[in-house]
C-alpha positions as CSV (number, residue, x, y, z in Angstrom):
1,M,13.7,-11.7,-2.2
2,S,13.2,-12.2,1.3
3,K,16.7,-11.3,2.3
4,K,16.4,-7.8,0.3
5,Y,13.3,-6.6,1.9
6,L,15.0,-7.4,5.5
7,V,18.0,-5.2,4.7
8,L,15.7,-2.7,2.9
9,L,13.5,-2.4,6.3
10,L,16.6,-2.4,8.7
11,L,17.8,0.7,6.5
12,L,14.1,2.2,6.7
13,F,14.1,1.9,10.3
14,A,17.5,3.0,10.8
15,G,17.0,5.9,8.8
16,A,13.6,6.8,10.9
17,Q,15.0,6.6,14.1
18,A,17.9,8.7,13.5
19,G,15.5,11.2,11.9
20,F,12.7,11.2,14.0
21,A,14.7,11.5,17.4
22,Q,15.2,14.9,16.6
23,L,11.5,16.1,15.8
24,Q,11.5,18.7,18.7
25,K,14.8,20.9,17.7
26,N,14.3,24.3,16.5
27,Y,15.4,23.8,12.5
28,I,13.7,25.5,9.3
29,I,12.6,23.1,6.9
30,H,14.1,23.1,3.6
31,D,13.8,21.5,0.2
32,V,10.3,20.1,0.9
33,V,7.9,22.9,-0.9
34,P,8.4,21.8,-4.7
35,T,9.5,25.9,-5.9
36,E,12.2,26.3,-3.2
37,N,15.8,26.2,-4.9
38,V,18.1,24.5,-2.7
39,T,21.7,23.1,-3.7
40,S,21.6,19.3,-2.2
41,L,23.4,15.9,-2.1
42,E,21.0,13.0,-1.3
43,F,21.2,9.4,-1.1
44,N,17.9,7.4,-2.0
45,P,17.9,3.6,-1.8
46,S,14.7,2.6,-3.0
47,L,12.9,-0.9,-3.8
48,D,9.7,-1.2,-6.9
49,V,8.0,-4.2,-6.6
50,I,6.7,-4.5,-10.2
51,D,4.9,-7.8,-9.5
52,N,4.3,-9.0,-6.0
53,S,3.1,-12.5,-6.8
54,G,5.6,-13.1,-9.6
55,G,8.5,-11.8,-7.6
56,T,9.5,-9.0,-9.7
57,S,11.4,-6.1,-8.4
58,V,13.7,-3.3,-8.9
59,S,15.6,-1.9,-6.5
60,K,18.0,1.0,-6.6
61,M,20.7,3.2,-5.3
62,T,20.0,6.4,-6.5
63,M,22.4,9.5,-6.0
64,K,21.1,12.8,-6.5
65,T,22.8,16.1,-6.4
66,F,21.0,19.5,-7.6
67,F,23.6,22.9,-7.7
68,A,21.8,26.2,-7.7
69,F,23.9,28.6,-8.9
70,D,21.3,31.8,-8.7
71,E,18.2,32.7,-6.9
72,H,16.2,31.0,-9.6
73,F,17.7,28.4,-11.4
74,N,19.6,25.1,-10.7
75,V,21.1,22.4,-12.7
76,G,20.6,18.5,-11.3
77,I,22.1,14.7,-12.3
78,E,20.6,11.5,-10.9
79,V,22.8,8.3,-10.8
80,P,21.1,5.3,-10.1
81,L,22.6,1.9,-9.6
82,A,19.8,-0.8,-9.9
83,R,19.3,-4.7,-9.3
84,Y,16.5,-6.4,-11.1
85,E,15.1,-9.4,-9.9
86,S,12.6,-12.0,-11.1
87,S,12.0,-15.8,-11.3
88,T,14.0,-16.3,-13.9
89,I,16.9,-13.4,-13.8
90,T,18.8,-11.1,-11.9
91,K,20.7,-8.2,-13.6
92,N,22.8,-5.4,-11.6
93,G,24.5,-2.3,-13.1
94,L,24.1,1.4,-13.9
95,G,20.5,2.8,-15.0
96,D,19.6,5.5,-17.0
97,V,21.2,8.8,-15.8
98,S,18.8,11.8,-16.0
99,F,20.2,15.3,-16.1
100,S,18.0,18.7,-15.6
101,L,17.7,22.5,-15.5
102,T,15.0,24.3,-13.2
103,A,13.7,28.0,-13.4
104,T,11.8,28.2,-10.1
105,Q,10.9,30.3,-6.8
106,F,9.1,33.0,-9.1
107,V,7.0,34.3,-6.2
108,R,3.4,36.2,-6.6
109,G,1.8,36.5,-2.9
110,P,0.9,33.0,-1.7
111,W,1.7,31.4,-5.3
112,S,5.0,30.2,-6.7
113,F,5.9,28.8,-10.0
114,G,8.7,26.6,-11.3
115,T,9.6,24.6,-14.3
116,T,12.2,21.7,-15.3
117,F,13.9,20.3,-18.3
118,E,15.0,16.7,-17.6
119,F,17.0,14.9,-20.3
120,V,17.4,11.2,-19.5
121,L,20.1,9.3,-21.5
122,P,20.2,5.2,-22.4
123,T,22.9,4.6,-19.9
124,A,21.7,1.4,-18.3
125,T,23.9,-1.5,-18.9
126,D,21.2,-4.0,-19.3
127,D,17.9,-3.9,-21.1
128,V,15.7,-4.3,-17.4
129,L,17.6,-1.3,-15.9
130,G,16.8,1.0,-18.5
131,T,14.5,2.2,-21.3
132,G,17.1,2.2,-24.2
133,K,15.8,5.5,-25.0
134,V,16.8,9.0,-24.9
135,Q,14.1,10.8,-23.3
136,F,13.0,14.7,-23.2
137,S,10.9,15.5,-20.1
138,P,9.6,19.6,-19.3
139,S,7.5,19.9,-16.5
140,V,5.4,23.1,-15.3
141,Y,4.0,23.3,-12.0
142,M,2.8,25.9,-9.2
143,V,2.5,26.1,-5.5
144,Y,-0.4,27.6,-3.3
145,M,1.0,28.5,0.6
146,P,-1.6,30.4,2.3
147,E,0.6,30.5,5.4
148,N,3.9,28.6,6.9
149,N,2.5,25.2,7.9
150,F,0.5,24.3,4.7
151,F,0.8,24.2,0.8
152,F,-0.6,22.7,-2.1
153,S,1.0,21.9,-5.2
154,L,-0.3,20.9,-8.8
155,G,2.0,20.2,-11.8
156,Y,2.1,18.1,-15.0
157,K,5.2,16.6,-16.4
158,Q,5.5,15.2,-19.9
159,Y,7.7,12.2,-21.1
160,W,8.7,11.6,-24.6
161,S,11.5,9.9,-26.0
162,T,13.4,10.5,-29.2
163,V,16.3,8.5,-30.6
164,G,17.4,5.3,-29.3
165,A,17.2,1.5,-29.9
166,D,14.2,0.8,-32.7
167,R,13.3,-2.7,-30.8
168,R,12.1,-0.8,-27.4
169,P,8.7,0.6,-27.1
170,D,8.1,4.6,-27.8
171,I,7.6,6.5,-24.7
172,N,5.0,9.3,-25.1
173,K,2.9,10.1,-21.5
174,G,1.7,12.8,-19.4
175,R,1.6,12.9,-15.5
176,I,-0.4,15.1,-13.4
177,R,0.4,15.2,-9.7
178,S,-0.6,17.0,-7.0
179,V,0.8,17.6,-3.4
180,I,-0.9,18.2,0.3
181,G,1.7,18.9,2.3
182,Y,1.8,19.9,6.1
183,L,4.9,21.5,7.7
184,S,5.1,20.8,11.5
185,D,6.7,23.7,13.9
186,S,8.4,20.6,15.3
187,K,10.5,20.8,12.1
188,W,8.8,17.5,10.8
189,W,6.3,17.3,7.3
190,A,4.1,15.0,5.8
191,M,2.8,14.8,2.5
192,I,0.2,13.3,0.1
193,D,1.1,12.9,-3.2
194,P,-1.2,11.4,-5.8
195,R,-0.2,10.9,-9.5
196,Y,-2.3,10.4,-12.3
197,T,-0.5,9.2,-15.5
198,I,-1.7,8.9,-19.0
199,D,-0.1,6.7,-22.0
200,Y,-0.6,8.4,-25.3
201,E,1.6,6.1,-26.6
202,N,-1.4,3.2,-26.0
203,S,-4.8,4.9,-25.8
204,G,-6.7,4.0,-23.1
205,N,-3.7,2.9,-20.8
206,V,-4.0,5.0,-17.6
207,L,-2.2,4.8,-13.9
208,F,-3.2,6.0,-10.5
209,A,-0.6,5.7,-8.2
210,P,-0.4,8.0,-5.0
211,E,2.4,8.1,-2.8
212,F,2.9,9.8,0.7
213,E,6.2,10.9,2.7
214,V,7.1,12.0,6.0
215,G,10.4,13.4,7.1
216,T,12.4,16.2,9.4
217,M,15.5,17.8,9.9
218,I,18.1,16.3,11.4
219,N,19.8,19.6,11.6
220,P,20.2,22.9,10.0
221,G,21.8,21.1,7.0
222,T,20.7,17.4,6.9
223,S,17.4,16.0,6.6
224,V,15.8,12.5,6.1
225,Y,12.3,11.1,4.6
226,L,10.2,8.0,4.3
227,R,8.2,7.6,1.3
228,G,5.8,5.1,0.0
229,G,3.0,4.2,-2.1
230,G,1.9,2.0,-5.2
231,K,-0.5,1.2,-7.9
232,M,-4.3,1.9,-6.8
233,G,-6.0,1.6,-10.2
234,G,-5.8,2.2,-13.9
235,N,-5.0,-0.4,-17.1
236,A,-1.1,0.8,-17.6
237,P,1.8,-1.2,-16.4
238,G,2.9,0.6,-12.7
239,S,5.0,-1.1,-9.6
240,D,2.4,-2.9,-7.3
241,W,4.1,-1.0,-4.5
242,T,7.4,1.1,-3.9
243,V,9.4,2.4,-0.7
244,S,12.0,4.6,-0.4
245,I,14.3,6.6,2.3
246,G,16.1,9.4,1.3
247,F,19.0,11.2,3.1
248,K,19.7,14.7,2.2
249,V,22.6,17.3,2.9
250,L,21.8,20.6,2.3
251,H,24.1,23.3,1.4
252,L,22.5,26.9,2.6
């Protein structure tokens, strides 16, 4: 796994250098506030270390694209190419592909609201790369933005499995997510992103896994960010730590 860590760190370093070299340029920050409706194409390499001591991890390269077909609605697709590694096996292939429909940017003064309906298909080419279940995951969220430099959001997302392989575990869990974000006049941003997940299928299983994100606009149509986090509490399964970088092309 040491080679993989080295490659990922080099990638993160190169992306961060390219992005943060542009901090002082006068570009508007886009696609950070959760209720903003933007057409975008994103490339997102990530590493989830499931068991740090046991050497179990999943690395992904996910392509995400979202198309805002009018002021309030967009559709999206996420396609992950994944690699699972443990002390006993290594698997490469396609992960579970997801589709989404979002209705958002409904504004009432400093408040805005949105909802997303996400469908996940069991397209993974190996059991360790996906859930083996068709999933339906609706979410609702709101944003309070009293001024241009700060925002607070709160949302709830429900995960349900519907049909799929009988031998795979059913999914029924909910996630409460809040974000506190700062948007700099120098066109960089920083966010704290606490996440609390409740597993309704297994009573008493909860997970607290906060994340952080820093990013910047490179030019008016592109941005880059660095995100990390990990499990800090609870008895439900979760990654010991995770790190990713995203590069977005924004069609404004």
